[in-house]
N, C-alpha and C positions, 0 to 999 in steps of 0.2 A: 774369952771375952763375952760379956752379956751382949746380948741383940737390942737393938731399941728399937720398938712397934713402929710402922710407919705412921699411925697416928698419931704417934710424939712426936717424930722428927717433921710432920707437916706441919706442926705448930712453930717451927723454927720459921719459918718463912713469914715476912711482914707483909700482910693483905694489901694489896694495892699498890704496892711498891714498884710493879712491873711497868717499866716507861722506856720508850725509846729515847735516846741521847746521842749525838754526833755519828748518826750513820751506824748505830748500832741499839743495845739494849743494857738497862741495868735493871737490878732487883735486891732486896735487902734480905737478911738472916739476923734474926736477933736470939740470943742465945736465952731461952724460958728455963733449960733443962739443969743442968750444971756444970761448972767451971771444965773447960776443953781446951784441949791443946790441938789445933791442925799441923798435921807434919806432911799434908798432900792434898793438893786440889787437884784431882784426877783428871774432871772432864765434867760436862755437861751436855745433857739431852735437851734438845727442844723438837717438840713435837716429834719426836719418836728417832731425830736425827742428830748425832752426836758430832759437837762442835769440837775443832782443834782446840785444843787446850792452850794454846800458843796466843791465842783470843782474848784471853782470861784474865782479866785484872781483877785483884781484892784490895779492897779498901779499908784501911782498920780503923778503928772507932777513931784514931787519933789524927787518921788521914793522910797516913802513909800509905802510898801504892807500891802494890807487889805484883810482878805477874807470877801466875800460876805456877810456874816451874822455879821459880825462887822462894817456894813452900816446902820446906822438906824437914826430915828428924835433926836435921843440923842447925835448919832454920825455920822452926816452926813459927806458926800464927796463932797466939794467944788468942782466944775468945772466951772471956768470964761472964758469970751470967750479969744479964743485963746490955751486953755489950752489942751493938750492933755492926754488922761486916755487910759492906757493900760489894757485888758484883758487877762489874763492869764487861760486856762482851763487844770487841770492837766487829766493825764491817761485818755485822749480823743484824740488818733490819728486820725487825718483825712487821707484820701488818696488823692493823687493829682486828681484833677479835678472842675467840678464847685461844688457850695454849696451855699446853703440859709440859713441863720441865721436870727433871731430875738433876740435882745436882751430885756430884760423886767426889767424895771426898774419905781421907784417912785420919781418925783421932787417934791420937795416942792413948786415949783413956778406954775406947771401945774398938777401936778397928776400922775397919772400911764402913762407910754409911752412906746411904743413898736418899737423898732428901726430896720428895717428892712435892712439887708445887703446881697448881692449878690455878690459873687468875686470867683475866679478861681485860685484854689492852685496848683503852678505849681512845 
């Protein structure tokens, strides 16, 4: 399967979408690359620390909320070009300032990916 360069994956992140919400935080990913099918949301690293995937919820463009564990090859999450998916992480408050995150997922068309994110929470 073809590897996608980090510089391309970095473009999936919606700049400035990192914000606190309900004792946790949210961020958004917008597909600007190619139609994709997410078959697993395997984790999220925040400032070098792995978050428990049970804390992660994906919100599809239609507004449907699914826990990370509910995304699988049998129940994939379509990610068409132009679509935005929001990731909500519960019970993990972020402090103001710079943060480095990595979203880990498996995409049917390319395999495992790691989306690097750098943003400043104001």
